[in-house]
C-alpha positions as CSV (number, residue, x, y, z in Angstrom):
1,M,0.0,0.0,-0.2
2,V,1.5,3.5,-0.8
3,E,0.4,6.9,-0.6
4,P,0.2,9.7,-3.4
5,C,0.2,13.4,-3.8
6,P,-0.6,15.5,-6.5
7,T,2.0,16.4,-9.5
8,A,1.9,18.5,-12.5
9,V,1.1,16.6,-15.9
10,K,1.1,17.4,-19.7
11,S,-2.0,16.2,-21.1
12,G,-3.5,15.7,-24.6
13,R,-3.8,12.8,-27.1
14,Y,-1.5,9.9,-27.0
15,S,-0.5,7.2,-29.6
16,A,1.9,4.3,-29.6
17,P,3.6,2.3,-32.4
18,T,1.4,-0.6,-34.0
19,P,1.4,-3.6,-31.9
20,R,3.1,-6.9,-33.3
21,S,0.1,-8.9,-32.9
22,T,-3.6,-8.1,-32.6
23,S,-5.2,-11.4,-33.3
24,S,-7.7,-12.3,-30.7
25,T,-11.1,-13.8,-29.9
26,P,-13.1,-11.2,-28.6
27,V,-16.0,-11.1,-26.0
28,K,-19.1,-9.1,-26.6
29,H,-18.2,-5.7,-27.5
30,D,-19.6,-2.5,-28.8
31,S,-16.5,-0.5,-29.7
32,H,-14.4,-0.4,-32.7
33,A,-11.8,-2.7,-31.1
34,P,-12.5,-6.0,-29.4
35,V,-12.3,-5.8,-25.5
36,L,-11.2,-9.0,-23.8
37,H,-11.0,-10.1,-20.1
38,I,-8.4,-11.8,-18.2
39,G,-8.9,-12.7,-14.6
40,V,-5.6,-12.6,-12.4
41,P,-5.4,-14.3,-9.0
42,N,-4.9,-12.0,-6.2
43,P,-4.4,-13.6,-2.8
44,I,-4.3,-10.3,-0.6
45,F,-7.1,-8.0,-1.6
46,E,-10.7,-8.3,-3.0
47,G,-10.3,-11.6,-4.9
48,D,-9.4,-12.0,-8.6
49,L,-8.3,-8.7,-10.5
50,N,-10.0,-8.1,-13.7
51,V,-7.4,-7.2,-16.3
52,Y,-8.8,-5.9,-19.8
53,V,-7.4,-6.0,-23.1
54,I,-8.4,-3.4,-26.0
55,A,-7.0,-5.5,-28.8
56,G,-6.7,-2.7,-31.3
57,D,-4.1,-0.2,-32.3
58,P,-2.2,0.5,-30.3
59,L,-2.7,-2.6,-28.1
60,T,-3.8,-1.3,-24.6
61,L,-4.2,-2.9,-21.2
62,I,-6.3,-1.5,-18.3
63,D,-4.8,-2.5,-15.2
64,T,-2.2,-5.5,-14.4
65,G,-2.9,-7.4,-11.4
66,I,-0.7,-7.9,-8.3
67,G,2.9,-8.3,-8.7
68,T,3.5,-12.0,-8.0
69,P,4.7,-14.8,-10.3
70,E,1.4,-16.6,-10.1
71,A,-0.3,-13.2,-11.3
72,L,2.3,-13.0,-14.0
73,E,2.0,-16.3,-15.4
74,S,-1.9,-16.1,-15.5
75,L,-1.8,-12.7,-17.5
76,E,0.7,-14.5,-19.9
77,A,-1.5,-17.2,-20.3
78,G,-4.6,-15.1,-20.8
79,L,-2.8,-13.0,-23.5
80,A,-1.6,-16.1,-25.3
81,A,-5.0,-17.7,-25.4
82,H,-5.9,-14.7,-27.6
83,G,-2.7,-15.1,-29.6
84,L,-1.1,-12.3,-27.9
85,A,2.0,-11.6,-25.8
86,L,3.3,-9.2,-23.0
87,A,5.7,-7.9,-25.9
88,D,2.7,-6.7,-28.0
89,V,1.4,-4.3,-25.2
90,R,1.9,-0.7,-26.4
91,Q,0.0,1.2,-23.4
92,L,-0.8,0.5,-20.0
93,L,-3.8,2.6,-18.6
94,L,-3.9,2.2,-14.8
95,T,-7.3,3.0,-12.8
96,H,-5.6,3.9,-9.5
97,K,-2.4,3.3,-7.5
98,H,-3.1,0.1,-5.4
99,A,-0.7,-2.8,-5.9
100,D,-3.4,-5.4,-7.2
101,H,-4.0,-2.7,-10.0
102,I,-0.4,-1.8,-10.7
103,G,1.7,-4.8,-9.3
104,L,2.9,-6.1,-12.8
105,A,3.1,-2.6,-14.6
106,A,7.0,-2.8,-14.2
107,D,7.2,-6.4,-15.6
108,I,5.0,-5.2,-18.6
109,R,7.1,-2.1,-19.3
110,E,10.4,-4.0,-19.1
111,R,9.1,-6.7,-21.6
112,S,7.3,-4.5,-24.0
113,G,8.5,-0.8,-23.8
114,A,5.0,0.0,-23.1
115,T,4.2,3.6,-21.9
116,V,2.3,3.6,-18.5
117,Y,-0.2,6.1,-17.6
118,V,-1.9,7.1,-14.2
119,H,-3.7,10.0,-13.1
120,E,-1.5,12.8,-11.6
121,D,-2.8,12.6,-8.2
122,D,-1.8,8.7,-8.1
123,W,1.5,9.3,-10.0
124,P,3.7,9.3,-7.2
125,G,2.3,5.7,-6.1
126,V,3.7,4.3,-9.2
127,G,6.6,6.6,-10.5
128,D,7.9,7.5,-7.2
129,L,6.9,4.2,-5.4
130,D,10.2,3.4,-3.5
131,R,10.1,6.8,-1.6
132,R,6.5,6.5,-0.9
133,H,6.6,3.0,0.2
134,G,9.1,4.2,3.1
135,E,6.7,6.8,4.0
136,Y,3.8,4.6,4.3
137,L,4.5,3.1,7.7
138,P,5.0,6.4,9.7
139,L,1.5,7.5,8.2
140,V,-0.3,4.4,9.3
141,H,1.2,5.1,12.7
142,E,0.0,8.7,12.5
143,R,-3.5,7.5,11.5
144,L,-3.7,4.9,14.2
145,K,-2.8,7.5,16.9
146,R,-5.3,9.8,15.9
147,C,-8.0,7.2,16.0
148,R,-6.7,6.3,19.5
149,V,-6.0,2.6,18.4
150,P,-4.6,0.8,21.5
151,Q,-1.0,0.2,21.5
152,E,-1.1,-3.5,21.2
153,E,-3.3,-3.3,18.2
154,V,-0.8,-0.7,16.4
155,D,2.1,-3.2,17.2
156,K,0.4,-6.1,15.7
157,L,-0.5,-4.1,12.4
158,A,3.1,-2.9,12.3
159,K,4.3,-6.4,12.4
160,F,2.0,-7.3,9.8
161,L,3.0,-4.5,7.6
162,G,6.7,-4.9,8.3
163,H,6.8,-8.7,7.3
164,G,4.6,-8.1,4.0
165,K,5.9,-8.6,0.8
166,R,6.3,-6.0,-1.8
167,F,3.7,-6.4,-4.4
168,A,4.5,-3.7,-6.9
169,R,7.8,-2.2,-8.2
170,Q,8.5,1.5,-9.1
171,T,8.1,2.2,-12.9
172,E,8.4,5.0,-15.3
173,A,4.7,6.3,-16.0
174,Q,3.1,9.3,-17.5
175,P,0.5,11.5,-15.7
176,I,-2.8,11.9,-16.9
177,K,-5.8,14.0,-15.9
178,D,-9.6,14.3,-16.4
179,G,-10.7,14.7,-19.7
180,D,-7.7,13.4,-21.4
181,R,-8.2,11.4,-24.5
182,F,-6.6,8.4,-26.3
183,E,-7.1,7.0,-29.7
184,I,-7.4,3.3,-30.2
185,S,-8.2,2.0,-33.6
186,G,-10.1,5.4,-34.4
187,Q,-12.3,5.2,-31.3
188,T,-11.7,7.8,-28.6
189,L,-11.0,6.5,-24.7
190,E,-11.8,9.2,-22.5
191,V,-10.4,9.8,-18.7
192,I,-12.8,10.3,-16.1
193,H,-11.5,11.4,-12.9
194,T,-13.5,9.4,-10.0
195,P,-12.0,10.1,-6.7
196,G,-12.7,8.6,-3.5
197,H,-11.3,5.0,-3.1
198,T,-7.9,7.0,-4.0
199,Q,-7.7,10.6,-5.0
200,G,-6.4,9.7,-8.1
201,S,-8.9,7.1,-9.0
202,V,-10.1,7.2,-12.7
203,S,-12.7,5.4,-14.8
204,F,-12.1,5.1,-18.7
205,L,-14.9,5.4,-21.3
206,Y,-14.3,3.6,-24.6
207,G,-17.3,3.1,-26.8
208,N,-20.0,1.6,-25.0
209,H,-17.5,0.3,-22.3
210,L,-16.9,2.0,-19.1
211,F,-13.9,0.6,-17.2
212,T,-14.8,1.5,-13.4
213,G,-11.6,0.1,-11.6
214,D,-12.7,-0.1,-7.8
215,H,-15.0,3.1,-8.0
216,V,-18.0,1.1,-8.9
217,L,-18.0,-2.6,-8.1
218,P,-20.9,-4.9,-8.6
219,T,-21.1,-6.7,-5.2
220,I,-19.0,-5.0,-2.7
221,S,-18.4,-1.3,-1.6
222,P,-15.0,-0.1,-2.2
223,N,-13.1,1.3,1.0
224,I,-13.0,5.1,1.6
225,G,-10.1,6.6,3.4
226,A,-7.5,3.9,3.8
227,G,-5.7,4.7,0.4
228,E,-5.4,8.3,1.2
229,L,-3.6,9.1,4.7
230,R,-2.8,12.7,3.7
231,R,-5.9,13.8,2.5
232,T,-9.4,14.9,4.1
233,G,-12.8,15.0,2.5
234,M,-12.6,11.5,0.6
235,M,-16.1,10.6,1.6
236,Q,-17.8,13.5,0.0
237,R,-15.5,13.2,-3.2
238,Y,-16.6,9.9,-3.6
239,L,-20.4,10.6,-3.4
240,D,-19.8,13.4,-5.8
241,A,-17.8,11.1,-8.1
242,L,-20.6,8.4,-8.1
243,E,-23.1,10.9,-8.8
244,R,-21.1,12.3,-11.8
245,I,-20.2,8.6,-13.2
246,A,-23.9,7.6,-13.1
247,R,-24.9,10.0,-15.8
248,Y,-22.9,7.9,-18.2
249,Q,-25.7,5.4,-18.1
250,T,-27.1,4.3,-21.4
251,D,-29.1,1.4,-22.6
252,E,-25.8,0.0,-24.3
253,L,-23.4,0.7,-21.6
254,V,-21.5,-2.2,-20.1
255,A,-19.5,-1.4,-17.0
256,L,-16.2,-3.4,-16.5
257,P,-15.2,-3.2,-12.9
258,G,-11.6,-4.1,-11.4
259,H,-13.3,-7.0,-9.4
260,G,-16.4,-9.1,-10.0
261,P,-18.8,-9.6,-13.0
262,K,-19.5,-7.0,-15.6
263,F,-23.1,-5.2,-15.3
264,S,-25.1,-2.9,-17.1
265,N,-27.0,-1.2,-14.3
266,L,-24.5,1.6,-13.6
267,A,-26.9,4.4,-12.5
268,E,-28.7,1.9,-10.0
269,R,-25.5,0.5,-8.6
270,C,-24.3,3.9,-8.0
271,A,-27.4,4.7,-6.3
272,T,-27.2,1.7,-4.0
273,L,-23.5,2.5,-3.0
274,A,-24.5,6.3,-2.2
275,R,-27.4,5.1,0.0
276,H,-25.0,2.5,1.6
277,H,-22.8,5.4,2.5
278,H,-25.5,7.5,3.8
279,E,-27.0,4.7,6.0
280,R,-23.4,4.0,7.5
281,E,-23.2,7.8,8.4
282,E,-26.6,7.4,10.3
283,K,-25.5,4.3,11.9
284,I,-22.3,5.9,13.1
285,L,-24.2,8.9,14.4
286,G,-26.8,6.5,16.0
287,V,-23.8,4.9,18.0
288,L,-22.5,8.4,19.2
289,A,-26.3,9.1,20.1
290,E,-26.5,6.0,22.3
291,S,-23.0,6.7,24.1
292,A,-23.1,8.7,27.3
293,E,-19.5,9.9,26.6
294,P,-17.6,10.9,23.5
295,M,-16.1,8.2,21.5
296,T,-12.7,7.7,19.6
297,I,-12.9,6.4,16.0
298,Y,-11.4,3.0,17.2
299,Q,-14.5,2.8,19.6
300,I,-17.0,3.3,16.9
301,A,-15.2,0.8,14.4
302,Q,-15.7,-1.8,17.3
303,V,-19.2,-1.4,17.5
304,L,-19.6,-1.4,13.7
305,W,-17.4,-4.6,13.3
306,S,-16.8,-6.6,16.2
307,K,-13.5,-8.2,14.5
308,L,-11.1,-6.3,12.4
309,P,-8.2,-8.7,11.8
310,G,-4.8,-7.7,10.5
311,F,-5.1,-4.7,7.9
312,H,-8.9,-4.7,8.3
313,I,-8.4,-2.2,11.5
314,M,-6.8,0.1,9.2
315,L,-9.7,-0.2,6.7
316,G,-12.5,0.1,9.3
317,I,-11.1,3.1,11.3
318,S,-10.2,5.0,7.9
319,E,-13.7,4.5,6.8
320,V,-15.2,5.6,10.0
321,L,-12.7,8.8,9.9
322,S,-13.9,9.5,6.3
323,H,-17.6,9.5,7.5
324,L,-16.8,11.5,10.6
325,E,-14.9,13.9,8.6
326,K,-18.1,14.4,6.3
327,S,-20.3,14.7,9.3
328,A,-18.1,17.3,11.0
329,T,-18.1,19.5,7.8
330,D,-22.0,19.2,7.8
331,G,-21.9,20.3,11.3
332,R,-23.4,17.2,12.8
333,V,-20.5,16.3,15.2
334,T,-17.7,18.0,16.8
335,E,-14.3,16.3,17.8
336,D,-12.1,17.1,20.7
337,D,-8.7,15.8,20.8
338,G,-9.7,12.5,19.1
339,Y,-13.2,12.1,20.8
340,F,-16.4,12.8,19.1
341,R,-19.8,13.6,20.1
342,L,-22.9,14.8,18.3
343,A,-23.0,18.5,17.5
């Protein structure tokens, strides 16, 4: 896990050399180039990662899978099944900075010379990963301290993170931003900034395909807060981005998420996710209302989720914090030295 900050970027249209091979068997598609799906195993996060291949000119990958030998082998086998190889890839578009989405970017770039693109706000998590990785653990400690997590739990998480394997390598990448466009086989792919899960989370629109990354998932709600340890206001950004992306709904649109099956009810799913977060905010406020004393974020998380093993403690407290930040901005709660009460 790494943490980015904004950086400047040159934007515009991008192109790349013609790939050596574009023969493939397409799945159902409505764009000028076939869109292929490859499932890549992911033992750490939310289950298998969906890698998408736009088998056109230039040959394009959307996300990569986590940086493990098993994931690399699976990606290579998936490409080979369509008559393709890593060496054919000419550009790699990343939906956000998390390791299960960027983990194989360095391997792909080394084998193919492909250009890697990621939103400017998530660029440091790819192009400056080594430095960011070194800064991550102190930021975790700072977050846990703010949330009043007991020291024994802090020590457990530090041990878990300290013994964890690196699942991504730093690689050269080009920053992109909202509204940037790529041309693939005569069809425009548009970058849509959808912050919340991370600040630099993006979706990509190509024909009737919308690649949503972890912004909109069909069966689970993405975590808000744990991916951004330097920023505030992530919950409101996420809700605003849900409202924006829902407007892309058409009868022909197919949403292709980072995890789980494709779906077509984009606007309905966005409304469900927004409703889920509004209900969670009300539940948090209800917990505070039932307490005779102000509560810490850790105490609230313990009420919501009785068990938060391993890294889940970070996910849980960060999501509670993101909700409380929004509630504080809305004037519904107040904070005093890490203790929250109803306003």
